[in-house]
N, CA, C and O atoms as a CHARMM CRD file, in Angstrom:
* protein
*
  228
    1    1 GLN  N     -5.94100  18.43400   3.00100 PROA 1      0.00000
    2    1 GLN  CA    -6.69900  19.03800   1.92800 PROA 1      0.00000
    3    1 GLN  C     -5.99800  18.84400   0.58800 PROA 1      0.00000
    4    1 GLN  O     -6.62600  18.45100  -0.39500 PROA 1      0.00000
    5    2 GLY  N     -4.70700  19.11800   0.55000 PROA 2      0.00000
    6    2 GLY  CA    -3.96800  18.97300  -0.69500 PROA 2      0.00000
    7    2 GLY  C     -3.96000  17.54500  -1.19400 PROA 2      0.00000
    8    2 GLY  O     -4.04900  17.29200  -2.39500 PROA 2      0.00000
    9    3 ILE  N     -3.85100  16.60900  -0.25700 PROA 3      0.00000
   10    3 ILE  CA    -3.83900  15.19500  -0.63500 PROA 3      0.00000
   11    3 ILE  C     -5.17600  14.81000  -1.25000 PROA 3      0.00000
   12    3 ILE  O     -5.21600  14.14000  -2.28200 PROA 3      0.00000
   13    4 ASP  N     -6.26300  15.22700  -0.62700 PROA 4      0.00000
   14    4 ASP  CA    -7.59400  14.91300  -1.15100 PROA 4      0.00000
   15    4 ASP  C     -7.85200  15.62500  -2.47100 PROA 4      0.00000
   16    4 ASP  O     -8.43700  15.05100  -3.38900 PROA 4      0.00000
   17    5 LYS  N     -7.41900  16.86300  -2.56400 PROA 5      0.00000
   18    5 LYS  CA    -7.67100  17.67700  -3.75000 PROA 5      0.00000
   19    5 LYS  C     -7.06600  17.04800  -5.00800 PROA 5      0.00000
   20    5 LYS  O     -7.64700  17.11500  -6.09100 PROA 5      0.00000
   21    6 HSD  N     -5.91600  16.45000  -4.85000 PROA 6      0.00000
   22    6 HSD  CA    -5.22100  15.88900  -6.00500 PROA 6      0.00000
   23    6 HSD  C     -5.39500  14.37400  -6.13200 PROA 6      0.00000
   24    6 HSD  O     -4.73600  13.73500  -6.95300 PROA 6      0.00000
   25    7 ASN  N     -6.27700  13.81100  -5.32500 PROA 7      0.00000
   26    7 ASN  CA    -6.56000  12.36700  -5.37100 PROA 7      0.00000
   27    7 ASN  C     -5.30200  11.51400  -5.23500 PROA 7      0.00000
   28    7 ASN  O     -5.18600  10.46800  -5.87300 PROA 7      0.00000
   29    8 ILE  N     -4.37600  11.95500  -4.41800 PROA 8      0.00000
   30    8 ILE  CA    -3.10400  11.25500  -4.26500 PROA 8      0.00000
   31    8 ILE  C     -3.30900   9.85000  -3.71800 PROA 8      0.00000
   32    8 ILE  O     -2.69000   8.90100  -4.19900 PROA 8      0.00000
   33    9 ILE  N     -4.16100   9.71000  -2.72900 PROA 9      0.00000
   34    9 ILE  CA    -4.37700   8.38900  -2.12900 PROA 9      0.00000
   35    9 ILE  C     -4.97600   7.43400  -3.15400 PROA 9      0.00000
   36    9 ILE  O     -4.53600   6.29000  -3.26200 PROA 9      0.00000
   37   10 THR  N     -5.96100   7.88400  -3.89800 PROA 10     0.00000
   38   10 THR  CA    -6.59000   7.04700  -4.92300 PROA 10     0.00000
   39   10 THR  C     -5.58300   6.65300  -5.99500 PROA 10     0.00000
   40   10 THR  O     -5.55800   5.50300  -6.43300 PROA 10     0.00000
   41   11 LYS  N     -4.76000   7.59600  -6.41600 PROA 11     0.00000
   42   11 LYS  CA    -3.74200   7.30300  -7.42700 PROA 11     0.00000
   43   11 LYS  C     -2.72200   6.29800  -6.90200 PROA 11     0.00000
   44   11 LYS  O     -2.32500   5.37900  -7.61800 PROA 11     0.00000
   45   12 LYS  N     -2.30300   6.47300  -5.66500 PROA 12     0.00000
   46   12 LYS  CA    -1.32300   5.56500  -5.06500 PROA 12     0.00000
   47   12 LYS  C     -1.90800   4.15600  -4.94500 PROA 12     0.00000
   48   12 LYS  O     -1.21700   3.17300  -5.21400 PROA 12     0.00000
   49   13 GLN  N     -3.16200   4.05600  -4.54800 PROA 13     0.00000
   50   13 GLN  CA    -3.80500   2.74700  -4.43900 PROA 13     0.00000
   51   13 GLN  C     -3.88300   2.07000  -5.80500 PROA 13     0.00000
   52   13 GLN  O     -3.68200   0.85900  -5.90800 PROA 13     0.00000
   53   14 ALA  N     -4.16900   2.83500  -6.84600 PROA 14     0.00000
   54   14 ALA  CA    -4.23800   2.27800  -8.19900 PROA 14     0.00000
   55   14 ALA  C     -2.86100   1.78800  -8.65100 PROA 14     0.00000
   56   14 ALA  O     -2.75000   0.73200  -9.27300 PROA 14     0.00000
   57   15 GLU  N     -1.81700   2.55400  -8.33800 PROA 15     0.00000
   58   15 GLU  CA    -0.45500   2.13900  -8.68300 PROA 15     0.00000
   59   15 GLU  C     -0.09000   0.83800  -7.97500 PROA 15     0.00000
   60   15 GLU  O      0.49000  -0.06500  -8.58000 PROA 15     0.00000
   61   16 GLU  N     -0.42700   0.74800  -6.71000 PROA 16     0.00000
   62   16 GLU  CA    -0.10600  -0.45200  -5.94400 PROA 16     0.00000
   63   16 GLU  C     -0.88700  -1.66000  -6.45200 PROA 16     0.00000
   64   16 GLU  O     -0.35900  -2.77100  -6.48700 PROA 16     0.00000
   65   17 GLU  N     -2.11500  -1.45100  -6.83700 PROA 17     0.00000
   66   17 GLU  CA    -2.91900  -2.55100  -7.37900 PROA 17     0.00000
   67   17 GLU  C     -2.32100  -3.04000  -8.69400 PROA 17     0.00000
   68   17 GLU  O     -2.25900  -4.24500  -8.93700 PROA 17     0.00000
   69   18 ALA  N     -1.88400  -2.11900  -9.53800 PROA 18     0.00000
   70   18 ALA  CA    -1.23300  -2.49700 -10.79600 PROA 18     0.00000
   71   18 ALA  C      0.06600  -3.25300 -10.52000 PROA 18     0.00000
   72   18 ALA  O      0.38500  -4.21600 -11.21700 PROA 18     0.00000
   73   19 PHE  N      0.80800  -2.82400  -9.51400 PROA 19     0.00000
   74   19 PHE  CA     2.04300  -3.49300  -9.12200 PROA 19     0.00000
   75   19 PHE  C      1.75500  -4.92000  -8.66000 PROA 19     0.00000
   76   19 PHE  O      2.46500  -5.85300  -9.03700 PROA 19     0.00000
   77   20 LYS  N      0.72400  -5.08600  -7.85200 PROA 20     0.00000
   78   20 LYS  CA     0.34700  -6.42300  -7.37100 PROA 20     0.00000
   79   20 LYS  C     -0.02600  -7.33400  -8.54200 PROA 20     0.00000
   80   20 LYS  O      0.38200  -8.49500  -8.58000 PROA 20     0.00000
   81   21 LYS  N     -0.79000  -6.81700  -9.48800 PROA 21     0.00000
   82   21 LYS  CA    -1.18900  -7.61400 -10.64800 PROA 21     0.00000
   83   21 LYS  C      0.02200  -7.99500 -11.48800 PROA 21     0.00000
   84   21 LYS  O      0.11500  -9.12100 -11.97800 PROA 21     0.00000
   85   22 TRP  N      0.95900  -7.04700 -11.65500 PROA 22     0.00000
   86   22 TRP  CA     2.18000  -7.29800 -12.40700 PROA 22     0.00000
   87   22 TRP  C      2.98200  -8.41900 -11.75000 PROA 22     0.00000
   88   22 TRP  O      3.50900  -9.29500 -12.43600 PROA 22     0.00000
   89   23 ILE  N      3.07100  -8.38900 -10.43900 PROA 23     0.00000
   90   23 ILE  CA     3.80200  -9.42100  -9.70000 PROA 23     0.00000
   91   23 ILE  C      3.14400 -10.78200  -9.89400 PROA 23     0.00000
   92   23 ILE  O      3.82700 -11.77100 -10.15800 PROA 23     0.00000
   93   24 LYS  N      1.83900 -10.83500  -9.76700 PROA 24     0.00000
   94   24 LYS  CA     1.12100 -12.10800  -9.81100 PROA 24     0.00000
   95   24 LYS  C      1.10600 -12.75400 -11.19700 PROA 24     0.00000
   96   24 LYS  O      0.81100 -13.94200 -11.32000 PROA 24     0.00000
   97   25 LYS  N      1.42100 -11.98400 -12.23700 PROA 25     0.00000
   98   25 LYS  CA     1.42600 -12.53000 -13.59300 PROA 25     0.00000
   99   25 LYS  C      2.62400 -13.43800 -13.86000 PROA 25     0.00000
  100   25 LYS  O      2.60600 -14.20900 -14.82000 PROA 25     0.00000
  101   26 ASP  N      3.64800 -13.36200 -13.04300 PROA 26     0.00000
  102   26 ASP  CA     4.86800 -14.12700 -13.28100 PROA 26     0.00000
  103   26 ASP  C      5.28900 -14.83600 -11.99900 PROA 26     0.00000
  104   26 ASP  O      5.44000 -14.20400 -10.95400 PROA 26     0.00000
  105   27 SER  N      5.47800 -16.14300 -12.08400 PROA 27     0.00000
  106   27 SER  CA     5.79100 -16.91300 -10.87500 PROA 27     0.00000
  107   27 SER  C      7.12400 -16.51300 -10.25000 PROA 27     0.00000
  108   27 SER  O      7.25100 -16.52200  -9.02600 PROA 27     0.00000
  109   28 LEU  N      8.12100 -16.16200 -11.06400 PROA 28     0.00000
  110   28 LEU  CA     9.40600 -15.72900 -10.50100 PROA 28     0.00000
  111   28 LEU  C      9.27200 -14.38900  -9.78200 PROA 28     0.00000
  112   28 LEU  O      9.84400 -14.18300  -8.71100 PROA 28     0.00000
  113   29 ARG  N      8.50800 -13.48500 -10.38700 PROA 29     0.00000
  114   29 ARG  CA     8.26700 -12.19500  -9.71100 PROA 29     0.00000
  115   29 ARG  C      7.49500 -12.41900  -8.43100 PROA 29     0.00000
  116   29 ARG  O      7.75000 -11.76600  -7.41900 PROA 29     0.00000
  117   30 ASN  N      6.55100 -13.34200  -8.47500 PROA 30     0.00000
  118   30 ASN  CA     5.75200 -13.62800  -7.29300 PROA 30     0.00000
  119   30 ASN  C      6.65100 -14.10000  -6.15600 PROA 30     0.00000
  120   30 ASN  O      6.50000 -13.66000  -5.01700 PROA 30     0.00000
  121   31 LEU  N      7.57300 -14.98400  -6.46200 PROA 31     0.00000
  122   31 LEU  CA     8.51300 -15.44700  -5.43600 PROA 31     0.00000
  123   31 LEU  C      9.39300 -14.30700  -4.92600 PROA 31     0.00000
  124   31 LEU  O      9.67200 -14.20700  -3.73100 PROA 31     0.00000
  125   32 LYS  N      9.81800 -13.46100  -5.84400 PROA 32     0.00000
  126   32 LYS  CA    10.73000 -12.37000  -5.49300 PROA 32     0.00000
  127   32 LYS  C     10.05500 -11.28700  -4.65800 PROA 32     0.00000
  128   32 LYS  O     10.64700 -10.79500  -3.69700 PROA 32     0.00000
  129   33 TYR  N      8.83500 -10.91100  -5.00700 PROA 33     0.00000
  130   33 TYR  CA     8.18200  -9.75400  -4.39400 PROA 33     0.00000
  131   33 TYR  C      7.08700 -10.09600  -3.38900 PROA 33     0.00000
  132   33 TYR  O      6.53600  -9.19800  -2.75200 PROA 33     0.00000
  133   34 ARG  N      6.76900 -11.35500  -3.23900 PROA 34     0.00000
  134   34 ARG  CA     5.68000 -11.74900  -2.34100 PROA 34     0.00000
  135   34 ARG  C      5.88500 -11.18200  -0.93700 PROA 34     0.00000
  136   34 ARG  O      4.94500 -10.68600  -0.31500 PROA 34     0.00000
  137   35 ARG  N      7.09700 -11.25700  -0.45400 PROA 35     0.00000
  138   35 ARG  CA     7.40300 -10.76200   0.89300 PROA 35     0.00000
  139   35 ARG  C      7.22100  -9.24000   0.97600 PROA 35     0.00000
  140   35 ARG  O      6.76700  -8.71700   1.99400 PROA 35     0.00000
  141   36 VAL  N      7.57100  -8.55700  -0.07800 PROA 36     0.00000
  142   36 VAL  CA     7.42300  -7.09700  -0.10800 PROA 36     0.00000
  143   36 VAL  C      5.96000  -6.71000   0.06500 PROA 36     0.00000
  144   36 VAL  O      5.64000  -5.78200   0.80800 PROA 36     0.00000
  145   37 LEU  N      5.08000  -7.42000  -0.62000 PROA 37     0.00000
  146   37 LEU  CA     3.65500  -7.09900  -0.52500 PROA 37     0.00000
  147   37 LEU  C      3.13600  -7.28700   0.89300 PROA 37     0.00000
  148   37 LEU  O      2.37800  -6.45500   1.39200 PROA 37     0.00000
  149   38 SER  N      3.53800  -8.37200   1.54300 PROA 38     0.00000
  150   38 SER  CA     3.07000  -8.58700   2.91600 PROA 38     0.00000
  151   38 SER  C      3.65500  -7.54200   3.86200 PROA 38     0.00000
  152   38 SER  O      2.98700  -7.12200   4.80800 PROA 38     0.00000
  153   39 GLN  N      4.88600  -7.12100   3.61900 PROA 39     0.00000
  154   39 GLN  CA     5.49000  -6.07900   4.45300 PROA 39     0.00000
  155   39 GLN  C      4.78100  -4.74000   4.25700 PROA 39     0.00000
  156   39 GLN  O      4.60000  -3.98500   5.21200 PROA 39     0.00000
  157   40 LEU  N      4.38800  -4.45100   3.03900 PROA 40     0.00000
  158   40 LEU  CA     3.62400  -3.22400   2.78400 PROA 40     0.00000
  159   40 LEU  C      2.30700  -3.24100   3.54800 PROA 40     0.00000
  160   40 LEU  O      1.93300  -2.25100   4.17700 PROA 40     0.00000
  161   41 GLU  N      1.61200  -4.36000   3.49100 PROA 41     0.00000
  162   41 GLU  CA     0.33700  -4.47500   4.19800 PROA 41     0.00000
  163   41 GLU  C      0.52400  -4.29100   5.70200 PROA 41     0.00000
  164   41 GLU  O     -0.27300  -3.61300   6.35000 PROA 41     0.00000
  165   42 GLN  N      1.57400  -4.89200   6.25400 PROA 42     0.00000
  166   42 GLN  CA     1.85400  -4.73600   7.68300 PROA 42     0.00000
  167   42 GLN  C      2.16000  -3.28100   8.01700 PROA 42     0.00000
  168   42 GLN  O      1.68800  -2.75800   9.02600 PROA 42     0.00000
  169   43 SER  N      2.94000  -2.63800   7.17800 PROA 43     0.00000
  170   43 SER  CA     3.29800  -1.23600   7.40500 PROA 43     0.00000
  171   43 SER  C      2.06800  -0.34200   7.37500 PROA 43     0.00000
  172   43 SER  O      1.93100   0.56300   8.19800 PROA 43     0.00000
  173   44 TYR  N      1.17100  -0.59700   6.42300 PROA 44     0.00000
  174   44 TYR  CA    -0.05300   0.19700   6.34900 PROA 44     0.00000
  175   44 TYR  C     -0.91600  -0.00700   7.58700 PROA 44     0.00000
  176   44 TYR  O     -1.52200   0.93600   8.09500 PROA 44     0.00000
  177   45 SER  N     -0.96400  -1.23100   8.06100 PROA 45     0.00000
  178   45 SER  CA    -1.74500  -1.52500   9.25700 PROA 45     0.00000
  179   45 SER  C     -1.18700  -0.77900  10.46500 PROA 45     0.00000
  180   45 SER  O     -1.93900  -0.18100  11.23500 PROA 45     0.00000
  181   46 ILE  N      0.11500  -0.81700  10.62400 PROA 46     0.00000
  182   46 ILE  CA     0.76000  -0.11200  11.74100 PROA 46     0.00000
  183   46 ILE  C      0.55000   1.39100  11.61300 PROA 46     0.00000
  184   46 ILE  O      0.22700   2.06300  12.59200 PROA 46     0.00000
  185   47 ALA  N      0.73400   1.91400  10.40900 PROA 47     0.00000
  186   47 ALA  CA     0.56000   3.35100  10.19800 PROA 47     0.00000
  187   47 ALA  C     -0.87100   3.77700  10.48700 PROA 47     0.00000
  188   47 ALA  O     -1.10300   4.84100  11.06200 PROA 47     0.00000
  189   48 SER  N     -1.82000   2.95600  10.09400 PROA 48     0.00000
  190   48 SER  CA    -3.22200   3.26900  10.34400 PROA 48     0.00000
  191   48 SER  C     -3.51000   3.30800  11.83800 PROA 48     0.00000
  192   48 SER  O     -4.17900   4.22000  12.32400 PROA 48     0.00000
  193   49 GLN  N     -3.00500   2.31900  12.56300 PROA 49     0.00000
  194   49 GLN  CA    -3.21800   2.27000  14.00700 PROA 49     0.00000
  195   49 GLN  C     -2.53400   3.43900  14.70100 PROA 49     0.00000
  196   49 GLN  O     -3.09800   4.04600  15.61100 PROA 49     0.00000
  197   50 THR  N     -1.32500   3.75200  14.27200 PROA 50     0.00000
  198   50 THR  CA    -0.58500   4.86800  14.85800 PROA 50     0.00000
  199   50 THR  C     -1.30600   6.17900  14.57900 PROA 50     0.00000
  200   50 THR  O     -1.42400   7.03400  15.45700 PROA 50     0.00000
  201   51 GLY  N     -1.78400   6.33000  13.35500 PROA 51     0.00000
  202   51 GLY  CA    -2.51800   7.53700  13.00600 PROA 51     0.00000
  203   51 GLY  C     -3.76800   7.69200  13.84000 PROA 51     0.00000
  204   51 GLY  O     -4.08700   8.79200  14.29100 PROA 51     0.00000
  205   52 ASP  N     -4.48300   6.59300  14.05100 PROA 52     0.00000
  206   52 ASP  CA    -5.68500   6.63600  14.88100 PROA 52     0.00000
  207   52 ASP  C     -5.34500   7.08400  16.29400 PROA 52     0.00000
  208   52 ASP  O     -6.07700   7.86900  16.89600 PROA 52     0.00000
  209   53 LEU  N     -4.23700   6.58700  16.82000 PROA 53     0.00000
  210   53 LEU  CA    -3.82200   6.98000  18.16800 PROA 53     0.00000
  211   53 LEU  C     -3.44400   8.45300  18.22400 PROA 53     0.00000
  212   53 LEU  O     -3.77500   9.14600  19.18700 PROA 53     0.00000
  213   54 LEU  N     -2.75900   8.93000  17.20500 PROA 54     0.00000
  214   54 LEU  CA    -2.34700  10.33400  17.19000 PROA 54     0.00000
  215   54 LEU  C     -3.54900  11.26800  17.12400 PROA 54     0.00000
  216   54 LEU  O     -3.57000  12.30900  17.78000 PROA 54     0.00000
  217   55 PHE  N     -4.55000  10.89300  16.33000 PROA 55     0.00000
  218   55 PHE  CA    -5.73400  11.73900  16.22200 PROA 55     0.00000
  219   55 PHE  C     -6.58000  11.70500  17.48600 PROA 55     0.00000
  220   55 PHE  O     -7.34600  12.63300  17.74400 PROA 55     0.00000
  221   56 ALA  N     -6.44800  10.64500  18.27500 PROA 56     0.00000
  222   56 ALA  CA    -7.21100  10.53600  19.52100 PROA 56     0.00000
  223   56 ALA  C     -6.67200  11.47400  20.59500 PROA 56     0.00000
  224   56 ALA  O     -7.38500  11.83700  21.53000 PROA 56     0.00000
  225   57 LEU  N     -5.40900  11.86100  20.45200 PROA 57     0.00000
  226   57 LEU  CA    -4.80600  12.73900  21.46200 PROA 57     0.00000
  227   57 LEU  C     -5.36000  14.09600  21.36600 PROA 57     0.00000
  228   57 LEU  O     -4.97400  14.97700  22.13500 PROA 57     0.00000
């Protein structure tokens, strides 16, 4: 409830989108952070699957 009430997820998604755009604007940053972005996506996927399993119990 608190998370939804304060739009934390929406704010976090906006921050991450801005971060991705910032990275893509510079080729050196892209090389440096490209791996981080893919690791974040993998982590979110795992967390989503784990969360789904936990709620199924």
